[in-house]
C-alpha positions as CSV (number, residue, x, y, z in Angstrom):
1,X,-37.7,-10.1,14.1
2,X,-35.0,-7.6,13.4
3,X,-34.3,-7.2,9.7
4,X,-30.8,-7.0,8.1
5,X,-30.8,-5.5,4.6
6,X,-28.0,-7.1,2.7
7,X,-26.7,-5.6,-0.5
8,X,-24.4,-7.6,-2.8
9,X,-26.0,-10.8,-1.4
10,X,-24.6,-13.0,-4.2
11,X,-20.9,-12.1,-3.4
12,X,-18.6,-14.1,-1.1
13,X,-19.4,-12.1,2.0
14,X,-23.1,-11.9,1.3
15,X,-23.2,-15.7,1.0
16,X,-21.2,-16.1,4.2
17,X,-23.7,-13.9,6.1
18,X,-26.6,-16.0,4.7
19,X,-24.9,-19.2,5.9
20,X,-24.2,-17.7,9.3
21,X,-27.7,-16.4,9.9
22,X,-29.5,-19.5,8.5
23,X,-32.2,-20.6,11.0
24,X,-31.5,-17.5,13.2
25,X,-34.7,-16.6,15.1
26,X,-33.6,-13.0,16.0
27,X,-32.7,-11.7,12.6
28,X,-34.3,-12.0,9.2
29,X,-32.2,-11.3,6.1
30,X,-33.6,-9.2,3.3
31,X,-31.2,-10.1,0.4
32,X,-30.6,-7.7,-2.5
33,X,-28.2,-7.6,-5.4
34,X,-28.1,-5.4,-8.5
35,X,-31.3,-6.9,-9.8
36,X,-33.3,-6.0,-6.7
37,X,-31.7,-2.7,-5.7
38,X,-29.6,-0.2,-7.5
39,X,-27.6,1.3,-4.6
40,X,-26.5,4.2,-6.9
41,X,-30.1,5.5,-7.1
42,X,-30.9,7.3,-3.8
43,X,-34.6,7.4,-4.4
44,X,-34.7,3.6,-4.9
45,X,-32.6,3.1,-1.8
46,X,-34.8,5.3,0.3
47,X,-38.0,3.6,-1.0
48,X,-36.8,0.1,-0.2
49,X,-35.4,1.1,3.2
50,X,-38.7,2.7,4.1
51,X,-40.5,-0.5,3.1
52,X,-38.1,-2.9,4.9
53,X,-37.3,-0.8,8.0
54,X,-34.1,-2.7,8.7
55,X,-32.3,-2.9,12.0
56,X,-29.1,-2.7,10.0
57,X,-27.9,-2.3,6.4
58,X,-24.9,-4.4,5.5
59,X,-23.3,-3.2,2.3
60,X,-21.4,-6.0,0.6
61,X,-21.8,-4.5,-2.8
62,X,-18.7,-3.1,-4.5
63,X,-16.9,-2.6,-7.8
64,X,-14.0,-4.8,-7.0
65,X,-12.4,-5.2,-10.4
66,X,-9.2,-3.4,-9.4
67,X,-7.7,-3.0,-12.9
68,X,-11.1,-2.1,-14.5
69,X,-11.6,0.7,-11.9
70,X,-8.7,2.6,-13.5
71,X,-10.7,3.1,-16.7
72,X,-14.2,2.6,-15.5
73,X,-13.8,5.5,-13.0
74,X,-17.3,7.0,-13.0
75,X,-18.9,3.6,-12.4
76,X,-16.3,2.9,-9.6
77,X,-17.3,6.1,-7.9
78,X,-21.0,5.4,-8.3
79,X,-20.8,1.9,-6.8
80,X,-18.0,2.4,-4.2
81,X,-18.7,5.9,-3.1
82,X,-22.2,7.1,-4.1
83,X,-23.8,3.7,-3.2
84,X,-22.5,3.8,0.4
85,X,-23.6,7.5,0.6
86,X,-27.1,6.6,-0.4
87,X,-27.4,3.7,2.0
88,X,-26.1,5.9,4.8
89,X,-28.6,8.6,4.1
90,X,-31.4,5.9,4.2
91,X,-29.9,4.3,7.4
92,X,-29.9,7.7,9.1
93,X,-33.4,8.6,8.0
94,X,-35.0,5.3,9.1
95,X,-33.0,4.6,12.2
96,X,-30.8,1.7,10.9
97,X,-27.2,0.9,11.7
98,X,-24.9,1.0,8.7
99,X,-22.2,-1.6,8.0
100,X,-19.8,-0.7,5.3
101,X,-17.1,-3.1,4.0
102,X,-13.9,-1.4,2.9
103,X,-10.4,-2.5,1.9
104,X,-6.6,-2.5,2.5
105,X,-6.3,-0.6,-0.8
106,X,-7.0,2.7,1.1
107,X,-3.4,2.5,2.2
108,X,-0.3,3.2,0.0
109,X,1.2,-0.3,0.7
110,X,4.6,1.1,1.4
111,X,4.5,0.3,5.2
112,X,6.8,-2.0,7.1
113,X,4.4,-2.8,10.0
114,X,0.7,-3.7,10.1
115,X,-1.6,-0.7,9.5
116,X,-3.9,0.3,12.3
117,X,-7.1,2.3,12.1
118,X,-5.1,5.4,13.2
119,X,-2.6,5.3,10.3
120,X,-2.9,7.8,7.4
121,X,-4.5,6.6,4.2
122,X,-3.1,7.1,0.8
123,X,-4.7,5.0,-2.0
124,X,-2.5,4.4,-5.1
125,X,-5.3,3.5,-7.5
126,X,-8.9,4.3,-8.3
127,X,-10.3,1.2,-6.5
128,X,-8.7,2.4,-3.2
129,X,-9.7,6.0,-3.9
130,X,-13.3,5.2,-4.5
131,X,-13.6,2.9,-1.5
132,X,-12.0,5.6,0.7
133,X,-14.6,8.1,-0.6
134,X,-17.3,5.6,0.4
135,X,-15.9,5.4,3.9
136,X,-16.0,9.2,4.2
137,X,-19.6,9.4,3.0
138,X,-20.6,6.8,5.6
139,X,-19.0,8.8,8.4
140,X,-20.6,12.0,7.1
141,X,-24.2,10.7,6.6
142,X,-24.8,8.0,9.2
143,X,-24.0,8.4,12.9
144,X,-24.4,4.7,13.9
145,X,-21.9,3.1,11.5
146,X,-19.4,0.3,11.4
147,X,-16.7,0.6,8.7
148,X,-14.7,-2.6,8.3
149,X,-11.6,-2.8,6.2
150,X,-10.7,-6.3,5.1
151,X,-8.2,-7.8,2.7
152,X,-7.5,-10.9,0.5
153,X,-11.0,-12.2,1.0
154,X,-12.1,-15.7,-0.1
155,X,-15.3,-17.6,0.4
156,X,-18.2,-19.1,-1.6
157,X,-17.7,-17.6,-5.1
158,X,-15.0,-16.6,-7.5
159,X,-11.7,-16.1,-5.6
160,X,-7.9,-16.6,-5.7
161,X,-8.1,-20.0,-4.0
162,X,-10.4,-21.5,-6.6
163,X,-8.4,-19.9,-9.4
164,X,-5.2,-21.6,-8.1
165,X,-6.9,-25.0,-7.7
166,X,-8.3,-24.7,-11.2
167,X,-4.9,-23.9,-12.6
168,X,-3.4,-26.9,-10.7
169,X,-5.6,-29.2,-12.8
170,X,-3.7,-28.3,-16.0
171,X,-0.4,-26.8,-14.9
172,X,2.7,-28.4,-13.3
173,X,3.9,-25.0,-12.3
174,X,2.3,-21.6,-11.8
175,X,3.9,-18.1,-11.5
176,X,2.6,-16.1,-8.5
177,X,3.6,-12.7,-7.1
178,X,6.0,-13.0,-4.2
179,X,6.6,-9.3,-3.3
180,X,3.1,-8.5,-2.1
181,X,2.3,-9.6,1.4
182,X,-1.0,-9.6,3.4
183,X,-3.4,-11.6,5.4
184,X,-5.7,-14.0,3.5
185,X,-9.1,-13.7,5.1
186,X,-12.0,-16.1,5.2
187,X,-15.5,-14.6,4.5
188,X,-16.8,-16.8,7.2
189,X,-14.5,-15.2,9.8
190,X,-15.5,-11.7,8.5
191,X,-19.2,-12.5,8.7
192,X,-18.6,-13.6,12.3
193,X,-17.1,-10.2,13.1
194,X,-20.1,-8.4,11.5
195,X,-22.6,-10.5,13.4
196,X,-20.6,-9.7,16.6
197,X,-20.7,-6.0,16.1
198,X,-24.2,-5.4,14.8
199,X,-26.0,-5.7,18.2
200,X,-23.5,-3.4,19.9
201,X,-23.1,0.4,20.0
202,X,-19.4,0.0,19.4
203,X,-19.4,2.2,16.3
204,X,-16.6,3.4,14.2
205,X,-13.7,2.2,12.0
206,X,-12.3,-1.4,12.3
207,X,-9.8,-3.6,10.6
208,X,-11.0,-7.2,10.1
209,X,-8.6,-9.8,8.7
210,X,-7.3,-13.2,9.7
211,X,-4.1,-13.2,11.8
212,X,-0.7,-13.7,10.3
213,X,1.1,-12.7,7.1
214,X,2.2,-14.3,3.9
215,X,2.9,-13.5,0.2
216,X,0.6,-14.5,-2.6
217,X,3.2,-17.1,-3.6
218,X,3.3,-18.6,-0.1
219,X,-0.5,-18.6,0.1
220,X,-0.6,-20.6,-3.2
221,X,1.9,-23.1,-1.8
222,X,-0.3,-23.6,1.2
223,X,-3.4,-24.0,-0.9
224,X,-1.7,-26.7,-3.0
225,X,-0.3,-28.5,0.1
226,X,-3.7,-28.6,1.8
227,X,-5.4,-29.8,-1.4
228,X,-2.8,-32.4,-2.1
229,X,-1.7,-30.9,-5.4
230,X,1.8,-31.3,-6.8
231,X,1.9,-28.0,-8.7
232,X,5.0,-26.0,-8.1
233,X,4.9,-22.2,-7.4
234,X,7.5,-19.9,-9.0
235,X,7.6,-16.6,-7.2
236,X,7.7,-13.5,-9.5
237,X,7.7,-9.8,-8.9
238,X,4.7,-7.4,-9.2
239,X,6.6,-5.8,-12.2
240,X,6.9,-9.2,-13.9
241,X,3.2,-9.9,-13.4
242,X,2.3,-6.5,-15.0
243,X,-1.2,-5.6,-13.7
244,X,-2.8,-2.4,-15.0
245,X,-3.5,-1.0,-11.6
246,X,-1.0,-0.5,-8.8
247,X,-1.2,-3.1,-5.9
248,X,-0.1,-2.4,-2.4
249,X,3.2,-4.3,-1.7
250,X,2.4,-4.3,2.1
251,X,-1.3,-5.0,2.8
252,X,-1.1,-6.2,6.4
253,X,-3.9,-4.8,8.6
254,X,-3.8,-4.9,12.4
255,X,-7.2,-5.5,14.0
256,X,-6.2,-2.9,16.6
257,X,-9.7,-1.4,17.4
258,X,-11.2,-4.9,17.6
259,X,-8.6,-6.0,20.1
260,X,-8.8,-2.8,22.1
261,X,-12.6,-2.7,22.4
262,X,-13.9,-6.3,22.0
263,X,-13.1,-9.9,22.7
264,X,-13.7,-11.0,19.1
265,X,-10.7,-12.6,17.5
266,X,-10.0,-13.8,14.0
267,X,-8.5,-17.2,13.3
268,X,-4.9,-17.4,11.9
269,X,-4.9,-17.4,8.1
270,X,-3.4,-21.0,8.0
271,X,-6.2,-22.3,10.2
272,X,-8.9,-20.5,8.2
273,X,-7.7,-21.7,4.8
274,X,-7.4,-25.3,6.1
275,X,-11.0,-25.2,7.2
276,X,-12.1,-23.7,3.8
277,X,-10.2,-26.2,1.7
278,X,-12.1,-29.0,3.6
279,X,-15.4,-27.6,2.5
280,X,-14.6,-27.5,-1.2
């Protein structure tokens, strides 16, 4: 059996991959999280990779606390940049494919049309800067790589959808940002894309998000509608919300390379969230 070494296995994407590959006879998942593997330590990464000899390494580990990254800079670079570098060095040495998950935050968010893989990056905060550094390390150290930028991810774990549903239990109205737009993306859909790409030699940079666009406020309204909640949504500005780190106002990614080079397609965001709400 081909082994897939998963880092960050307890996160939303790690769990989605485990659900997808459950009972698969071709691939065996070797799951690791912080307790099993410190991806910031190159010697530990090399040792485990030598033992496992994976067909592919899928890096789902990341420092995703966007506001905290602004002050916890060294740690953000260790996890989001040095970690992918170490995994890529190991992948190259032991003949594994490397799958790196990246983010819409590598862009400045000032666009007016969906960003393709050919658009210039320009991160506005430390989260985006460290994730972009991770992308560059992967390109530098591993020839057989897939870098996948995603956005607004939700799945099995802590996420925006569950936060909204929790708030609806005790609030008649919630205030949600209306001037940030993007594409809510199901971890199940993203896991499907990863599983599609892994057996191929279609290497490079990809965007991977559900189709369609909405604001966080609109997303909240759809969550409440699907869950049968009466909670009202008041749309507020990013400035009114007052987060510590800058957020991209326009986070829409175009899955351009995926459409040019494959027949894999993501579901529309409304379809994917409806399916997710049914599972809760």
